KOLVEX-864794 format. One record per residue (C-alpha): x, y, z. Coordinates in steps of 0.2 Angstrom, whole numbers, padded with zeros to 4 digits, always signed. Layout:
XYZ
...
***
This chain:
+0520+0307+0440
+0507+0310+0426
+0494+0315+0439
+0506+0327+0447
+0510+0336+0430
+0492+0337+0426
+0489+0345+0443
+0502+0358+0440
+0495+0363+0423
+0478+0364+0430
+0484+0375+0444
+0494+0386+0431
+0479+0388+0420
+0467+0392+0434
+0478+0405+0442
+0483+0414+0426
+0466+0414+0418
+0458+0422+0434
+0472+0435+0437
+0473+0448+0423
+0484+0462+0431
+0498+0458+0442
+0497+0473+0453
+0485+0488+0457
+0499+0498+0466
+0500+0517+0461
+0519+0515+0462
+0519+0504+0447
+0517+0520+0437
+0536+0522+0439
+0551+0514+0431
+0546+0497+0424
+0533+0493+0437
+0532+0486+0454
+0544+0471+0458
+0534+0455+0458
+0547+0442+0461
+0551+0440+0479
+0554+0422+0479
+0543+0406+0482
+0529+0406+0494
+0541+0397+0506
+0553+0412+0505
+0540+0425+0507
+0532+0416+0522
+0549+0419+0530
+0550+0438+0527
+0558+0435+0510
+0573+0424+0517
+0580+0414+0503
+0597+0407+0510
+0589+0390+0516
+0591+0376+0504
+0586+0358+0505
+0582+0342+0494
+0563+0345+0492
+0560+0363+0489
+0566+0374+0474
+0575+0390+0479
+0573+0402+0464
+0583+0416+0470
+0600+0406+0472
+0605+0394+0458
+0617+0385+0469
+0602+0376+0476
+0600+0366+0461
+0614+0355+0467
+0614+0346+0484
+0615+0330+0494
+0605+0315+0490
+0589+0311+0500
+0588+0294+0509
+0571+0286+0508
+0567+0268+0513
+0586+0264+0512
+0587+0271+0494
+0597+0286+0491
+0591+0298+0477
+0589+0317+0474
+0571+0320+0469
+0565+0330+0453
+0557+0345+0460
+0544+0356+0452
+0533+0370+0459
+0520+0382+0454
+0513+0397+0464
+0501+0411+0463
+0494+0425+0475
+0480+0437+0479
+0483+0455+0485
+0471+0467+0493
+0475+0485+0496
+0468+0500+0505
+0475+0516+0497
+0475+0531+0508
+0480+0549+0505
+0477+0566+0513
+0462+0569+0501
+0454+0552+0501
+0455+0533+0501
+0451+0518+0489
+0452+0500+0488
+0461+0489+0475
+0465+0470+0472
+0474+0459+0460
+0476+0440+0457
+0492+0434+0448
+0502+0419+0443
+0519+0420+0452
+0531+0406+0445
+0532+0389+0437
+0549+0380+0439
+0557+0363+0437
+0573+0356+0445
+0582+0340+0439
+0597+0332+0447
+0611+0325+0437
+0625+0318+0448
+0634+0332+0456
+0625+0344+0444
+0608+0350+0445
+0599+0361+0433
+0582+0371+0434
+0571+0381+0422
+0555+0390+0423
+0545+0406+0420
+0540+0420+0431
+0533+0438+0431
+0547+0450+0437
+0538+0467+0437
+0520+0472+0435
+0511+0488+0430
+0493+0491+0434
+0487+0507+0439
+0472+0520+0437
+0476+0537+0444
+0468+0554+0443
+0475+0572+0446
+0464+0587+0450
+0466+0605+0445
+0464+0620+0457
+0445+0619+0455
+0445+0601+0461
+0441+0595+0443
+0449+0581+0434
+0465+0587+0426
+0473+0571+0420
+0468+0553+0420
+0483+0540+0420
+0481+0521+0416
+0494+0508+0414
+0497+0489+0412
+0510+0476+0407
+0526+0471+0415
+0542+0462+0413
+0543+0443+0413
+0558+0431+0415
+0562+0414+0407
+0577+0406+0416
+0589+0392+0414
+0601+0388+0428
+0615+0376+0433
+0621+0371+0450
+0637+0361+0455
+0641+0352+0471
+0660+0356+0474
+0660+0347+0491
+0648+0341+0504
+0639+0357+0510
+0647+0369+0496
+0638+0372+0480
+0639+0386+0466
+0627+0390+0452
+0622+0402+0438
+0606+0407+0430
+0604+0414+0413
+0588+0425+0412
+0579+0431+0397
+0568+0446+0401
+0554+0450+0390
+0537+0460+0390
+0529+0476+0387
+0522+0491+0396
+0508+0501+0390
+0501+0518+0397
+0490+0532+0393
+0486+0550+0399
+0470+0559+0396
+0471+0578+0397
+0454+0587+0401
+0451+0605+0397
+0436+0616+0403
+0428+0632+0396
+0426+0648+0405
+0410+0642+0414
+0419+0627+0420
+0411+0614+0408
+0422+0600+0401
+0427+0603+0383
+0421+0588+0373
+0433+0576+0364
+0449+0577+0376
+0466+0572+0370
+0475+0556+0375
+0493+0552+0374
+0497+0533+0371
+0514+0525+0375
+0520+0507+0372
+0537+0500+0376
+0542+0482+0371
+0556+0476+0382
+0569+0462+0380
+0586+0458+0387
+0598+0445+0395
+0605+0445+0412
+0614+0432+0424
+0613+0428+0442
+0627+0420+0452
+0625+0410+0468
+0635+0401+0482
+0627+0391+0496
+0637+0384+0511
+0631+0372+0525
+0641+0365+0539
+0637+0356+0556
+0643+0367+0571
+0640+0352+0583
+0630+0336+0583
+0614+0346+0582
+0617+0364+0576
+0619+0368+0557
+0626+0384+0550
+0618+0389+0533
+0624+0404+0522
+0621+0410+0505
+0627+0424+0493
+0620+0429+0476
+0626+0443+0464
+0617+0449+0448
+0628+0460+0437
+0621+0476+0429
+0613+0473+0412
+0603+0482+0399
+0585+0480+0392
+0582+0485+0374
+0566+0495+0373
+0557+0498+0356
+0545+0512+0359
+0529+0519+0351
+0519+0535+0355
+0504+0542+0348
+0491+0556+0352
+0472+0553+0350
+0456+0563+0351
+0443+0553+0360
+0426+0553+0367
+0421+0546+0383
+0405+0537+0388
+0398+0547+0403
+0390+0532+0411
+0403+0518+0409
+0419+0528+0407
+0424+0519+0391
+0435+0528+0379
+0432+0528+0360
+0445+0534+0348
+0440+0547+0335
+0457+0549+0326
+0475+0546+0330
+0492+0554+0325
+0508+0544+0326
+0523+0552+0334
+0540+0551+0325
+0551+0545+0340
+0565+0540+0328
+0568+0559+0324
+0571+0562+0343
+0581+0546+0346
+0568+0538+0356
+0562+0524+0344
+0575+0512+0352
+0582+0515+0369
+0591+0506+0383
+0586+0504+0401
+0598+0499+0414
+0594+0484+0425
+0604+0488+0441
+0616+0475+0449
+0610+0466+0465
+0620+0458+0479
+0613+0448+0493
+0621+0439+0508
+0613+0430+0523
+0617+0418+0537
+0607+0407+0549
+0607+0392+0561
+0596+0378+0565
+0593+0360+0568
+0590+0350+0552
+0573+0344+0549
+0567+0353+0565
+0570+0372+0565
+0579+0387+0557
+0581+0405+0559
+0591+0417+0549
+0594+0435+0542
+0598+0441+0525
+0602+0458+0517
+0599+0463+0499
+0607+0478+0490
+0602+0484+0473
+0610+0499+0464
+0594+0506+0458
+0602+0523+0458
+0609+0518+0441
+0591+0515+0434
+0586+0526+0419
+0573+0527+0406
+0575+0540+0393
+0557+0539+0387
+0548+0542+0403
+0556+0556+0414
+0549+0566+0429
+0556+0580+0438
+0547+0574+0454
+0556+0557+0455
+0573+0550+0455
+0581+0534+0461
+0593+0529+0475
+0601+0512+0480
+0588+0500+0487
+0590+0489+0502
+0580+0475+0510
+0583+0466+0527
+0574+0450+0530
+0572+0440+0546
+0563+0424+0547
+0563+0405+0550
+0553+0389+0551
+0548+0376+0564
+0543+0357+0561
+0536+0349+0577
+0540+0331+0571
+0544+0328+0553
+0542+0309+0553
+0527+0308+0565
+0514+0294+0561
+0501+0299+0573
+0499+0318+0569
+0497+0326+0552
+0500+0343+0559
+0516+0338+0567
+0523+0335+0550
+0519+0352+0544
+0531+0366+0542
+0527+0382+0551
+0535+0398+0545
+0536+0417+0550
+0546+0432+0546
+0547+0451+0543
+0556+0462+0531
+0561+0481+0530
+0563+0488+0512
+0569+0504+0505
+0562+0502+0487
+0574+0515+0479
+0560+0527+0473
+0562+0545+0479
+0550+0559+0477
+0557+0577+0476
+0544+0591+0475
+0550+0608+0469
+0539+0616+0483
+0552+0620+0497
+0538+0616+0510
+0537+0598+0504
+0551+0587+0510
+0559+0573+0500
+0552+0556+0503
+0559+0539+0500
+0546+0525+0497
+0548+0512+0510
+0540+0495+0514
+0537+0484+0529
+0529+0467+0530
+0526+0453+0542
+0522+0436+0535
+0516+0419+0541
+0515+0402+0532
+0512+0384+0533
+0518+0369+0522
+0506+0355+0522
+0512+0337+0517
+0503+0330+0502
+0507+0314+0493
+0520+0301+0498
+0537+0308+0494
+0539+0324+0504
+0528+0335+0492
+0518+0349+0500
+0506+0363+0498
+0512+0380+0504
+0500+0393+0511
+0507+0411+0515
+0499+0426+0523
+0507+0444+0523
+0502+0460+0531
+0512+0476+0526
+0513+0494+0522
+0521+0503+0507
+0523+0522+0505
+0517+0536+0515
+0503+0550+0516
+0517+0563+0519
+0520+0576+0505
+0504+0572+0496
+0509+0554+0492
+0499+0538+0494
+0500+0524+0507
+0496+0506+0503
+0491+0495+0517
+0491+0477+0509
+0486+0460+0513
+0493+0446+0502
+0488+0428+0501
+0499+0415+0493
+0497+0397+0487
+0510+0385+0480
+0512+0367+0476
+0530+0360+0479
+0530+0343+0471
+0543+0330+0471
+0546+0313+0463
+0561+0300+0460
+0564+0300+0441
+0582+0293+0442
+0587+0281+0457
+0599+0267+0458
+0592+0250+0461
+0600+0240+0475
+0592+0224+0470
+0589+0217+0453
***
C-alpha cells in the first residue's frame, strides 16, 4: 500500500509540474473556459460513456458507483479501496479562412479515492473542471494588429460523495462539489498614426474573477442479468442548477512591449471602481445537467452502451463579460462505446487480460456565434471525437494502467471562425487494495 501511494503522488507531481495551462483552445475565451472534466481515462476511451460501474474502477461521474457488490478473490470476499490519478496531453491544429497555427497543452486531470464501508461507499478527490488558456489577435482593415487577447486560469472541483447499495444491483449516491478558481484575461489595444506606424505605449485592459460556489450531483445505477450470460446496465445522473460567486477586479494599464520577445512591461495602472457599477461581486449560473444511459454485456468479457447528456447552458450568464456576437443554447452530448476483454483470468497471455476500449461522441457545446452581418449565418459550435484505449494489468489485485487516444474536431471555419483538429493522449493509474477484509480463519 505504501508503495502504491508513493507512486500516485509521484505521478501527480510529475503531471502537474509539467503542465502549466490546461487548454490552448481559442474557445476557452468564452464563458468560464473549456470543459475539462469528461470522466476518467476509462470513460473517455469509450467515447465518454460513464454508465458502466464495477468493483475495481472509480466512476467519477456517477456517485452511485461508490457502493457495490463485494469482489471474491481466493475464496475471500471484499470490496477494494480504489484510488486513481490521471493526466493528458493535447495537440491541436487551428485553422481559419485566413491562416493556421498549432498549439498544445499538458494537464493533470483528476485524483480520487473511494473507500467501502458495508453497504455504503464514499469517495473524495480533486479535479480541474474548466480551463482557460488562449492567445488571440484581431486585425483591422489594413491587416494590422488591432487587439491582442490573452487568458489563463479555470475552475476546479473538490468533491466528497456517498453511495448506498439499496439492493443487489441497485445503488444511489450523491456528490457535494466545492468549486473554486480564478480567470484572468487581458486585452491590448493597438493604435496607429496617419502613416500607419504603431503609436508607442498601447493600453491594456486587465480583468480577474475569483470564483467559488457549491453544487451537488445525484446518481442512480442499476444492473440486472437478462439471462445466464447477458447483463443489463443503466445509469442516471442529475446536477441541479447552482450559482458561482464571482469577486471581480478590473484595471487599465499603459504598457511598453519588447519588440523582440513580445514581453509586456507596465508603465502605470489605473484601478476601475466596479462597485459603483454593481460588478464588484456578481453571480454566475452553473446550468443543470441530466444524463441517462443503458447498455448490455457479458460480465468480465464485453460491454456496449449509449448515453445522452443534456445541459441547460442556455441559462448561463456572466454580467462582467458580455458579447453581442455570442450567446448560449442548451448543450447535448451522445456517447457510444464499450470494451472487450479476451480472457480476464488468463495465465498464459498478459494481453488477453487487458481491457480494450473504443467509442465515439457527438457534442453540441452550447456556444453560438451570431454575427450582425446578415451575410454571415449563425453557427453553433459542435464537437466530434473517436477514441480508443487499453487497460493494462499491473500489480496483483486487479490494478491497471489505462492509456487513451482520441481524435476529434471542434468548431468550424465557416463565418470566420476557427476549427480545432485535436489529438489527445491520456494516462491514468487505477490502483486497488484490500484495507478491510473479514478473516475466515484465525
